[in-house]
Residue frames as qw, qx, qy, qz and C-alpha x, y, z in Angstrom:
[[0.210, -0.703, 0.300, -0.610, 71.56, 106.53, 78.94],
 [0.501, -0.009, -0.797, 0.336, 72.95, 104.68, 81.95],
 [0.492, -0.634, 0.025, -0.596, 71.29, 104.73, 85.35],
 [0.101, 0.222, -0.864, 0.440, 71.73, 103.36, 88.85],
 [0.680, -0.361, -0.414, -0.485, 69.08, 101.07, 90.32],
 [0.361, -0.512, 0.581, -0.519, 68.63, 100.34, 94.01],
 [0.589, -0.009, -0.807, -0.038, 69.00, 96.73, 95.18],
 [0.529, -0.600, 0.108, -0.590, 66.74, 96.66, 98.26],
 [0.952, -0.249, -0.178, 0.003, 67.90, 93.21, 99.41],
 [0.771, 0.014, -0.168, 0.614, 71.61, 94.09, 99.50],
 [0.176, -0.934, -0.161, 0.266, 71.08, 97.82, 100.04],
 [0.408, -0.409, 0.410, 0.706, 73.43, 98.88, 97.26],
 [0.471, 0.694, -0.063, -0.540, 73.27, 100.60, 93.88],
 [0.697, 0.098, 0.634, 0.319, 73.57, 98.58, 90.65],
 [0.092, 0.527, -0.343, -0.772, 74.73, 100.19, 87.40],
 [0.662, 0.464, 0.589, 0.008, 72.59, 99.54, 84.32],
 [0.044, 0.686, -0.372, -0.624, 74.47, 100.54, 81.15],
 [0.815, 0.341, 0.465, -0.068, 72.95, 98.74, 78.18],
 [0.466, 0.846, -0.221, -0.136, 75.08, 100.66, 75.64],
 [0.267, -0.635, 0.721, 0.074, 78.10, 98.65, 76.80],
 [0.826, 0.174, 0.532, -0.062, 76.64, 95.66, 74.96],
 [0.655, 0.754, 0.037, 0.016, 77.98, 97.26, 71.75],
 [0.302, -0.777, 0.504, 0.226, 81.64, 97.19, 72.84],
 [0.686, 0.523, -0.482, -0.155, 83.92, 95.69, 70.14],
 [0.903, -0.347, 0.250, -0.030, 85.34, 92.28, 70.97],
 [0.649, -0.399, 0.499, 0.413, 89.13, 91.89, 70.58],
 [0.599, 0.771, -0.030, -0.214, 89.51, 93.56, 67.14],
 [0.829, -0.127, 0.363, 0.406, 92.22, 91.94, 65.03],
 [0.578, 0.531, 0.322, 0.530, 92.52, 94.24, 62.02],
 [0.121, 0.660, -0.046, 0.740, 92.68, 97.62, 63.73],
 [0.482, -0.443, -0.574, 0.491, 92.94, 99.17, 67.18],
 [0.024, -0.913, -0.256, -0.317, 91.41, 102.52, 68.22],
 [0.546, -0.809, 0.074, 0.202, 94.21, 103.01, 70.76],
 [0.739, -0.034, 0.296, 0.605, 97.07, 102.80, 68.25],
 [0.026, -0.618, 0.179, 0.765, 98.66, 105.93, 66.72],
 [0.066, 0.129, -0.708, -0.691, 97.21, 106.45, 63.26],
 [0.052, 0.427, 0.902, -0.038, 93.73, 105.26, 64.22],
 [0.094, -0.509, -0.307, -0.799, 92.36, 108.80, 64.29],
 [0.597, -0.672, -0.412, -0.147, 91.11, 108.25, 67.84],
 [0.658, -0.647, -0.017, 0.386, 94.36, 109.09, 69.66],
 [0.064, 0.897, -0.325, -0.294, 97.34, 111.37, 68.98],
 [0.834, 0.479, -0.268, 0.061, 99.84, 110.12, 66.43],
 [0.508, 0.348, -0.568, 0.546, 102.55, 110.51, 69.06],
 [0.561, -0.679, 0.097, -0.463, 102.00, 109.88, 72.77],
 [0.170, 0.360, -0.849, 0.347, 103.69, 108.26, 75.76],
 [0.032, 0.356, 0.880, -0.311, 100.62, 107.73, 77.92],
 [0.205, -0.187, -0.337, -0.900, 97.16, 108.99, 77.11],
 [0.263, 0.269, 0.717, -0.587, 93.81, 109.44, 78.85],
 [0.190, -0.097, -0.686, -0.696, 91.01, 108.39, 76.50],
 [0.544, -0.003, 0.342, -0.766, 87.32, 108.90, 77.36],
 [0.331, 0.080, 0.940, 0.010, 85.59, 105.51, 77.27],
 [0.277, 0.000, -0.527, -0.803, 83.35, 105.19, 74.20],
 [0.594, -0.340, -0.660, -0.311, 80.99, 102.83, 76.03],
 [0.059, 0.310, -0.554, 0.770, 80.69, 104.51, 79.38],
 [0.393, -0.502, -0.768, 0.069, 78.65, 103.49, 82.41],
 [0.280, -0.771, -0.312, 0.479, 79.25, 106.88, 84.10],
 [0.420, 0.444, 0.281, 0.740, 79.44, 110.24, 82.35],
 [0.109, -0.224, -0.255, 0.934, 79.47, 113.98, 83.25],
 [0.302, -0.087, -0.393, -0.864, 76.45, 114.31, 80.93],
 [0.403, -0.365, -0.835, -0.081, 74.30, 111.89, 82.91],
 [0.416, -0.757, -0.172, -0.474, 71.79, 113.22, 85.47],
 [0.048, -0.577, 0.619, -0.531, 73.15, 113.84, 88.98],
 [0.489, -0.129, -0.848, 0.156, 73.20, 111.12, 91.60],
 [0.459, -0.478, 0.177, -0.728, 70.59, 111.42, 94.36],
 [0.235, 0.107, -0.933, 0.251, 70.95, 108.93, 97.19],
 [0.595, -0.088, 0.260, -0.755, 67.28, 108.11, 97.82],
 [0.021, 0.068, -0.994, -0.082, 66.92, 104.34, 98.20],
 [0.656, 0.133, 0.231, -0.707, 63.55, 102.74, 97.52],
 [0.784, 0.085, 0.607, -0.097, 62.03, 99.49, 96.31],
 [0.689, 0.479, 0.409, 0.359, 62.33, 100.46, 92.62],
 [0.106, -0.916, 0.053, 0.384, 64.43, 103.60, 92.99],
 [0.739, 0.384, 0.176, 0.526, 66.65, 104.87, 90.16],
 [0.187, -0.899, 0.037, 0.394, 69.08, 107.76, 89.98],
 [0.524, 0.825, -0.208, -0.033, 71.57, 109.35, 87.62],
 [0.906, -0.128, 0.103, 0.390, 74.95, 107.81, 86.85],
 [0.225, 0.949, -0.166, 0.148, 76.93, 111.04, 86.73],
 [0.708, -0.539, 0.356, 0.284, 80.68, 110.43, 86.82],
 [0.366, 0.751, -0.474, -0.277, 83.39, 109.50, 84.35],
 [0.928, -0.055, 0.344, 0.129, 84.98, 106.45, 82.75],
 [0.202, 0.840, -0.449, -0.227, 88.50, 106.89, 81.34],
 [0.969, 0.142, -0.006, 0.203, 90.77, 104.51, 79.50],
 [0.295, -0.835, 0.405, 0.227, 94.43, 104.90, 80.51],
 [0.856, 0.485, -0.146, 0.100, 96.61, 103.99, 77.53],
 [0.735, -0.575, 0.193, 0.305, 99.90, 102.78, 78.97],
 [0.367, -0.423, 0.563, 0.608, 101.94, 102.90, 75.77],
 [0.536, 0.535, -0.203, -0.620, 101.48, 103.47, 72.01],
 [0.216, 0.321, -0.893, -0.228, 102.98, 100.04, 71.18],
 [0.787, -0.105, -0.164, -0.585, 100.07, 97.65, 70.73],
 [0.855, 0.078, -0.513, -0.002, 102.06, 94.49, 71.39],
 [0.160, 0.410, -0.661, 0.607, 103.77, 95.40, 74.67],
 [0.603, -0.498, -0.624, 0.011, 102.65, 93.66, 77.84],
 [0.353, -0.900, 0.036, -0.254, 102.45, 95.63, 81.11],
 [0.835, -0.449, 0.160, 0.275, 105.36, 93.53, 82.42],
 [0.716, 0.236, 0.215, 0.620, 107.55, 94.68, 79.53],
 [0.045, 0.940, 0.075, 0.328, 107.07, 98.41, 80.20],
 [0.498, 0.290, -0.453, 0.680, 110.17, 100.00, 81.70],
 [0.360, -0.538, -0.559, 0.519, 110.05, 101.28, 85.30],
 [0.097, -0.223, 0.053, 0.969, 110.44, 104.79, 83.87],
 [0.278, -0.215, -0.567, -0.745, 107.39, 104.29, 81.70],
 [0.428, -0.518, -0.737, 0.067, 105.38, 102.83, 84.58],
 [0.254, -0.382, -0.331, 0.825, 106.27, 106.04, 86.44],
 [0.145, -0.011, -0.319, -0.937, 104.52, 107.99, 83.66],
 [0.437, -0.395, -0.729, -0.349, 101.43, 105.80, 84.10],
 [0.427, -0.485, -0.607, 0.463, 101.46, 106.36, 87.88],
 [0.115, -0.226, -0.067, 0.965, 101.81, 110.11, 87.32],
 [0.298, -0.207, -0.522, -0.772, 98.79, 110.06, 84.98],
 [0.476, -0.479, -0.737, 0.032, 96.86, 108.19, 87.68],
 [0.341, -0.399, -0.417, 0.742, 97.87, 110.85, 90.21],
 [0.022, 0.088, -0.143, -0.986, 97.01, 113.86, 88.07],
 [0.400, -0.306, -0.621, -0.600, 93.63, 112.45, 87.05],
 [0.465, -0.462, -0.703, 0.274, 92.87, 111.51, 90.66],
 [0.204, -0.307, -0.258, 0.893, 93.58, 115.07, 91.79],
 [0.203, -0.064, -0.372, -0.903, 91.33, 116.44, 89.05],
 [0.492, -0.369, -0.707, -0.350, 88.47, 114.08, 89.92],
 [0.403, -0.385, -0.633, 0.536, 88.82, 114.65, 93.68],
 [0.037, -0.191, -0.097, 0.976, 88.12, 118.34, 92.98],
 [0.332, -0.215, -0.572, -0.718, 84.82, 117.53, 91.23],
 [0.409, -0.141, 0.520, -0.736, 81.87, 117.79, 93.68],
 [0.833, 0.107, -0.170, -0.515, 79.93, 115.16, 91.69],
 [0.697, 0.272, -0.657, 0.091, 82.60, 112.50, 92.38],
 [0.715, -0.607, 0.190, -0.290, 82.59, 110.43, 95.58],
 [0.782, -0.338, 0.504, 0.144, 85.05, 107.69, 94.70],
 [0.450, 0.710, -0.470, -0.268, 87.85, 107.12, 92.15],
 [0.871, -0.162, 0.463, 0.026, 88.66, 103.54, 91.23],
 [0.305, 0.681, -0.598, -0.292, 91.76, 102.88, 89.13],
 [0.808, -0.100, 0.573, -0.093, 91.99, 99.35, 87.78],
 [0.298, 0.490, -0.680, -0.457, 93.27, 97.11, 85.03],
 [0.910, 0.093, 0.347, -0.205, 91.85, 93.95, 83.50],
 [0.102, 0.624, -0.708, -0.314, 94.55, 91.86, 81.84],
 [0.162, -0.111, 0.973, 0.124, 93.98, 88.79, 79.69],
 [0.438, -0.094, -0.571, -0.688, 91.22, 87.43, 77.50],
 [0.425, -0.296, -0.849, 0.108, 90.08, 85.09, 80.30],
 [0.075, -0.318, -0.469, 0.820, 89.27, 88.16, 82.40],
 [0.301, 0.752, 0.581, -0.077, 87.05, 89.50, 79.61],
 [0.172, -0.568, 0.215, 0.776, 89.39, 92.07, 78.07],
 [0.615, 0.669, 0.412, -0.067, 87.95, 93.40, 74.81],
 [0.397, 0.889, -0.214, 0.081, 91.04, 95.36, 73.70],
 [0.917, -0.100, -0.111, 0.371, 94.53, 93.78, 73.75],
 [0.322, 0.690, -0.180, 0.623, 96.34, 97.15, 73.64],
 [0.489, -0.180, -0.602, 0.605, 98.11, 97.76, 77.01],
 [0.200, -0.494, -0.072, -0.843, 95.72, 99.86, 79.06],
 [0.153, -0.302, -0.805, 0.487, 93.85, 100.27, 82.31],
 [0.155, -0.668, -0.500, -0.529, 90.82, 102.29, 83.36],
 [0.073, -0.047, -0.493, 0.866, 89.68, 104.93, 85.82],
 [0.250, -0.622, -0.670, -0.320, 86.07, 105.01, 87.00],
 [0.015, -0.116, 0.353, -0.928, 84.87, 108.11, 88.84],
 [0.276, -0.455, -0.839, -0.112, 81.73, 107.17, 90.77],
 [0.241, -0.580, -0.048, -0.777, 79.05, 109.37, 92.34],
 [0.767, -0.541, 0.089, -0.332, 78.87, 107.09, 95.39],
 [0.166, -0.546, 0.814, -0.103, 81.20, 104.86, 97.42],
 [0.700, 0.093, -0.615, -0.350, 80.86, 101.29, 96.04],
 [0.840, -0.447, -0.105, -0.287, 79.82, 98.47, 98.39],
 [0.890, -0.052, -0.261, 0.369, 83.15, 96.66, 98.89],
 [0.328, 0.426, -0.240, 0.808, 85.00, 99.92, 99.46],
 [0.456, -0.600, 0.025, -0.657, 82.33, 100.96, 101.95],
 [0.918, -0.350, -0.185, -0.035, 82.72, 97.70, 103.89],
 [0.744, 0.137, -0.258, 0.601, 86.50, 98.08, 103.97],
 [0.050, 0.548, -0.152, 0.821, 86.27, 101.68, 105.11],
 [0.673, -0.575, -0.064, -0.461, 83.88, 100.71, 107.90],
 [0.923, -0.202, -0.222, 0.240, 86.26, 97.99, 109.14],
 [0.537, 0.302, -0.208, 0.760, 89.18, 100.41, 109.05],
 [0.226, -0.619, 0.048, -0.751, 87.17, 103.08, 110.89],
 [0.820, -0.505, -0.149, -0.227, 86.07, 100.66, 113.62],
 [0.850, -0.062, -0.230, 0.469, 89.66, 99.49, 114.20],
 [0.284, 0.473, -0.136, 0.823, 90.91, 103.08, 114.29],
 [0.436, -0.619, 0.015, -0.653, 88.32, 104.06, 116.89],
 [0.903, -0.397, -0.135, -0.095, 88.79, 100.90, 118.99],
 [0.879, -0.137, -0.040, 0.455, 92.58, 100.51, 118.86],
 [0.137, -0.928, 0.095, 0.335, 93.75, 104.02, 118.05],
 [0.321, -0.440, 0.652, 0.528, 95.83, 102.84, 115.07],
 [0.553, 0.439, -0.391, -0.591, 95.57, 102.24, 111.32],
 [0.912, 0.004, 0.366, -0.183, 94.35, 98.72, 110.55],
 [0.795, 0.582, -0.137, 0.105, 96.51, 98.56, 107.42],
 [0.107, 0.749, -0.570, 0.320, 99.64, 99.65, 109.30],
 [0.654, -0.369, 0.584, -0.307, 98.94, 96.91, 111.83],
 [0.942, 0.271, 0.184, -0.075, 98.48, 94.30, 109.08],
 [0.572, 0.719, -0.337, 0.206, 101.72, 95.42, 107.43],
 [0.202, -0.679, 0.617, -0.342, 103.60, 95.27, 110.72],
 [0.794, -0.178, 0.528, -0.242, 102.33, 91.75, 111.45],
 [0.885, 0.466, 0.018, 0.007, 103.06, 90.53, 107.90],
 [0.343, 0.759, -0.486, 0.267, 106.63, 91.84, 108.18],
 [0.456, -0.528, 0.631, -0.340, 107.00, 90.16, 111.56],
 [0.905, 0.067, 0.388, -0.162, 105.73, 86.81, 110.21],
 [0.108, -0.609, 0.631, 0.468, 107.82, 87.13, 107.04],
 [0.478, 0.048, 0.862, 0.160, 106.41, 84.02, 105.36],
 [0.454, 0.687, 0.567, 0.016, 104.04, 85.87, 103.01],
 [0.010, -0.819, 0.194, 0.540, 106.39, 88.69, 101.95],
 [0.806, 0.480, 0.283, 0.202, 107.09, 88.67, 98.20],
 [0.530, 0.461, 0.022, 0.711, 109.18, 91.84, 97.73],
 [0.365, -0.817, -0.250, 0.369, 110.46, 94.67, 99.93],
 [0.458, 0.554, 0.007, 0.696, 111.89, 98.08, 99.05],
 [0.226, 0.051, -0.397, 0.888, 112.77, 101.14, 101.10],
 [0.302, 0.006, 0.135, -0.944, 109.25, 102.56, 100.82],
 [0.763, 0.036, -0.186, -0.618, 106.96, 99.64, 99.86],
 [0.321, -0.193, 0.917, -0.135, 106.17, 96.05, 100.81],
 [0.671, 0.128, -0.438, -0.584, 104.47, 93.52, 98.51],
 [0.211, -0.168, 0.914, -0.303, 102.95, 90.44, 100.14],
 [0.451, -0.261, -0.753, -0.403, 100.35, 87.72, 99.74],
 [0.399, -0.431, 0.315, -0.745, 97.89, 88.55, 102.52],
 [0.180, -0.069, 0.920, -0.342, 96.96, 85.98, 105.16],
 [0.492, 0.421, 0.573, -0.502, 93.33, 86.43, 104.08],
 [0.100, 0.310, -0.599, -0.731, 93.98, 86.19, 100.30],
 [0.723, 0.336, 0.367, -0.479, 90.87, 85.35, 98.27],
 [0.739, 0.623, -0.183, -0.180, 92.61, 84.83, 94.93],
 [0.936, -0.087, 0.103, 0.326, 95.43, 82.38, 94.07],
 [0.615, 0.090, 0.079, 0.779, 98.66, 84.35, 94.33],
 [0.058, -0.936, -0.268, -0.221, 96.90, 87.59, 95.28],
 [0.564, -0.019, -0.214, 0.797, 99.43, 90.32, 96.08],
 [0.126, -0.955, -0.267, -0.027, 98.96, 93.59, 97.93],
 [0.526, 0.300, -0.148, 0.782, 101.43, 96.49, 97.81],
 [0.362, -0.870, -0.315, 0.110, 101.47, 98.77, 100.88],
 [0.278, 0.724, -0.278, 0.567, 103.50, 101.94, 101.32],
 [0.549, -0.173, -0.610, 0.545, 105.43, 101.82, 104.58],
 [0.009, -0.047, -0.247, 0.968, 104.44, 105.44, 105.25],
 [0.191, 0.572, 0.748, -0.279, 100.79, 105.96, 106.17],
 [0.105, 0.226, -0.283, -0.926, 99.20, 107.77, 103.22],
 [0.511, 0.371, 0.592, -0.500, 95.67, 107.85, 101.86],
 [0.686, 0.667, 0.262, -0.126, 95.87, 108.34, 98.09],
 [0.729, 0.327, 0.188, 0.571, 98.13, 108.79, 95.10],
 [0.080, 0.894, 0.053, 0.437, 97.87, 112.53, 95.68],
 [0.576, -0.797, 0.173, -0.060, 99.58, 112.07, 99.07],
 [0.907, -0.072, 0.158, 0.384, 102.58, 110.14, 97.70],
 [0.173, -0.785, 0.312, 0.506, 105.86, 111.97, 97.17],
 [0.580, 0.662, -0.386, -0.277, 107.61, 111.94, 93.80],
 [0.052, 0.468, -0.878, 0.079, 110.12, 109.42, 95.18],
 [0.516, 0.053, 0.770, -0.372, 107.31, 107.19, 96.44],
 [0.732, 0.529, 0.126, -0.411, 105.48, 107.27, 93.11],
 [0.445, 0.643, -0.604, -0.156, 108.67, 106.39, 91.22],
 [0.127, -0.305, 0.921, -0.205, 109.38, 103.53, 93.61],
 [0.663, 0.242, 0.538, -0.461, 105.78, 102.32, 93.36],
 [0.674, 0.600, -0.243, -0.356, 106.25, 102.17, 89.58],
 [0.246, 0.511, -0.823, 0.015, 109.31, 99.95, 90.02],
 [0.372, -0.076, 0.843, -0.380, 107.45, 97.65, 92.41],
 [0.733, 0.416, 0.252, -0.476, 104.47, 97.32, 90.06],
 [0.546, 0.614, -0.524, -0.225, 106.86, 96.51, 87.21],
 [0.017, 0.386, -0.906, 0.172, 108.58, 93.85, 89.34],
 [0.548, 0.107, 0.695, -0.453, 105.30, 92.24, 90.41],
 [0.737, 0.523, -0.019, -0.428, 104.04, 92.13, 86.82],
 [0.396, 0.565, -0.719, -0.085, 107.31, 90.45, 85.79],
 [0.256, -0.212, 0.887, -0.319, 106.95, 87.89, 88.58],
 [0.700, 0.297, 0.447, -0.471, 103.46, 86.99, 87.43],
 [0.688, 0.609, -0.264, -0.293, 104.60, 86.64, 83.80],
 [0.257, 0.556, -0.787, 0.074, 107.71, 84.65, 84.78],
 [0.613, -0.245, 0.616, -0.430, 105.89, 82.31, 87.14],
 [0.768, 0.192, 0.611, -0.019, 104.67, 80.01, 84.35],
 [0.312, -0.212, 0.549, 0.746, 106.33, 81.83, 81.44],
 [0.049, 0.508, 0.614, 0.602, 103.16, 83.42, 80.08],
 [0.150, -0.224, 0.162, -0.949, 101.11, 86.50, 80.94],
 [0.106, -0.358, -0.910, 0.180, 98.55, 85.27, 83.42],
 [0.184, -0.643, -0.422, -0.612, 95.09, 86.87, 83.47],
 [0.376, -0.342, -0.566, 0.649, 94.64, 89.21, 86.42],
 [0.081, -0.894, -0.308, -0.316, 92.99, 92.31, 87.79],
 [0.445, 0.019, -0.327, 0.834, 94.92, 95.21, 89.32],
 [0.241, -0.850, -0.430, -0.185, 93.12, 97.58, 91.71],
 [0.305, 0.271, -0.300, 0.862, 94.48, 100.88, 93.03],
 [0.402, -0.682, -0.609, 0.054, 92.75, 101.55, 96.36],
 [0.191, 0.289, -0.167, 0.923, 92.43, 105.16, 97.52],
 [0.056, 0.372, 0.610, -0.697, 90.41, 107.10, 100.06],
 [0.257, 0.751, 0.603, 0.081, 87.06, 108.51, 98.92],
 [0.360, 0.545, 0.168, 0.738, 87.15, 111.89, 97.21],
 [0.206, -0.649, 0.052, -0.731, 85.56, 113.87, 100.03],
 [0.773, -0.581, -0.114, -0.227, 85.65, 113.71, 103.80],
 [0.199, -0.715, 0.629, -0.232, 88.03, 112.72, 106.57],
 [0.984, 0.030, -0.151, -0.091, 89.48, 109.23, 106.14],
 [0.070, -0.769, 0.613, -0.168, 92.63, 109.28, 108.25],
 [0.718, -0.245, 0.628, -0.175, 92.06, 105.60, 109.01],
 [0.879, 0.458, 0.128, -0.040, 92.46, 104.58, 105.35],
 [0.434, -0.572, 0.556, 0.419, 95.81, 103.46, 103.90],
 [0.573, 0.626, -0.323, -0.419, 96.57, 103.62, 100.18],
 [0.537, -0.275, 0.785, 0.141, 97.43, 100.26, 98.58],
 [0.521, 0.398, -0.525, -0.542, 97.48, 98.32, 95.31],
 [0.722, -0.069, 0.647, -0.234, 95.96, 94.87, 94.89],
 [0.339, 0.341, -0.736, -0.477, 96.52, 92.17, 92.26],
 [0.758, 0.041, 0.504, -0.412, 93.93, 89.46, 91.74],
 [0.190, 0.336, -0.821, -0.421, 95.29, 86.69, 89.46],
 [0.833, 0.039, 0.153, -0.531, 92.73, 84.12, 88.33],
 [0.713, 0.363, -0.599, -0.034, 95.31, 81.51, 87.18],
 [0.725, -0.569, 0.290, -0.257, 95.46, 78.93, 90.00],
 [0.740, -0.260, 0.536, 0.313, 97.95, 76.64, 88.24],
 [0.144, -0.323, 0.594, 0.723, 99.73, 76.50, 84.91],
 [0.056, -0.192, -0.843, -0.499, 96.70, 74.84, 83.31],
 [0.188, -0.603, -0.774, 0.048, 93.77, 75.91, 85.52],
 [0.064, -0.447, -0.061, -0.890, 91.70, 79.07, 85.89],
 [0.040, -0.297, -0.734, 0.609, 89.94, 80.12, 89.09],
 [0.194, -0.435, -0.518, -0.710, 86.28, 80.79, 88.25],
 [0.255, -0.012, 0.519, -0.816, 83.76, 82.43, 90.56],
 [0.344, -0.212, -0.819, -0.407, 81.06, 79.78, 90.27],
 [0.494, -0.580, -0.560, -0.326, 78.08, 78.87, 92.45],
 [0.606, -0.550, -0.435, 0.376, 79.40, 79.09, 95.99],
 [0.370, -0.174, -0.040, 0.912, 81.45, 82.27, 95.44],
 [0.088, -0.255, -0.363, -0.892, 78.91, 84.10, 93.28],
 [0.487, -0.531, -0.592, -0.362, 75.91, 82.93, 95.25],
 [0.633, -0.636, -0.376, 0.229, 77.24, 83.57, 98.75],
 [0.078, 0.939, -0.201, 0.267, 80.05, 86.11, 98.33],
 [0.677, -0.601, 0.422, 0.050, 82.37, 83.71, 100.17],
 [0.481, 0.670, -0.548, -0.139, 85.59, 82.97, 98.29],
 [0.947, -0.213, 0.225, 0.082, 87.21, 79.55, 98.19],
 [0.139, 0.821, -0.533, -0.148, 90.95, 79.95, 97.67],
 [0.982, 0.150, -0.110, -0.026, 92.42, 76.85, 96.01],
 [0.646, 0.403, -0.391, 0.517, 95.96, 77.80, 97.07],
 [0.622, -0.628, -0.300, 0.358, 97.68, 78.42, 100.39],
 [0.106, 0.989, -0.052, 0.085, 98.89, 82.04, 100.73],
 [0.502, -0.705, 0.462, 0.194, 102.19, 81.01, 102.35],
 [0.737, 0.062, 0.576, 0.346, 102.95, 78.59, 99.49],
 [0.476, 0.777, 0.301, 0.280, 102.11, 81.12, 96.78],
 [0.146, -0.971, 0.180, 0.049, 104.18, 83.80, 98.52],
 [0.618, -0.464, 0.553, 0.312, 107.22, 81.49, 98.57],
 [0.674, 0.372, 0.541, 0.339, 106.68, 80.60, 94.92],
 [0.286, 0.914, 0.180, 0.224, 106.37, 84.24, 93.85],
 [0.378, -0.872, 0.266, 0.161, 109.23, 85.37, 96.11],
 [0.629, -0.310, 0.603, 0.380, 111.57, 82.93, 94.36],
 [0.594, 0.600, 0.462, 0.271, 110.36, 83.97, 90.89],
 [0.407, -0.075, 0.135, 0.900, 112.47, 86.60, 89.11],
 [0.346, 0.570, -0.447, 0.597, 113.00, 89.39, 89.79],
 [0.647, -0.420, -0.572, 0.279, 113.84, 88.64, 93.40],
 [0.309, -0.630, -0.205, 0.682, 114.86, 92.23, 94.08],
 [0.400, 0.809, 0.287, 0.320, 114.73, 95.61, 92.32]]
């Protein structure tokens, strides 16, 4: 049984899920996500698979937000695996835009379902790609965590966005997007409805953020046309990362949405990519200074990485 434990020094909840120690490590002879495994349908395009080694589950006790020196509470929620494709050997960059649209639609439908659950406070869609990241299954997939509380980094971002909204009367993300477009030097890709750029404040080498031009708060708010275009942009960014040094670089993809409940007009939906490959031969590790202080040291200059990625195929979609 998983539980949440209160960290009194940082004033945040920590998940303790010892059962995850038993996760299989990069199986070579079989894959539970492949058709024929008995774990998934023999024929699927995309598929939502309940995580076998979950940190959050509907069966866990409910979350009660009562901090204390040695406080614990239930880890009620959900952990899903999003299977992108039945083909075990495909990379995310090799999925067609049409297939990425199916993945985005699965994200949207599951988000809507989880937003309607009163036990869920926050839905985090993400993908870990590459063995260096710690991926235990090579089959193309991502994950969806439904949390009973708003996690610390999301809470900090929401607070910054709220303060800017109240002080300036505008969306902080819309302002950032407007200024990035004006500067131009960190733009990687533009379409009618989306802009992909390396942010001025990038923590990771070659970090990219995708913003919709229209102010929207979640996948549920995006139109069909926006979701289809987002799929094409994600496909293009994944291709750029793979083409940069002609191999699939290890990265994390995060889909940022408003919390499940409440009024968050000041939040702006976006997608983030965190690559950990800082050069063809070198990995960016979070060692002493980053892990011990929470302050990132970016080994690359955002303007230089944006130019490099902008000139990497595909240059348009």
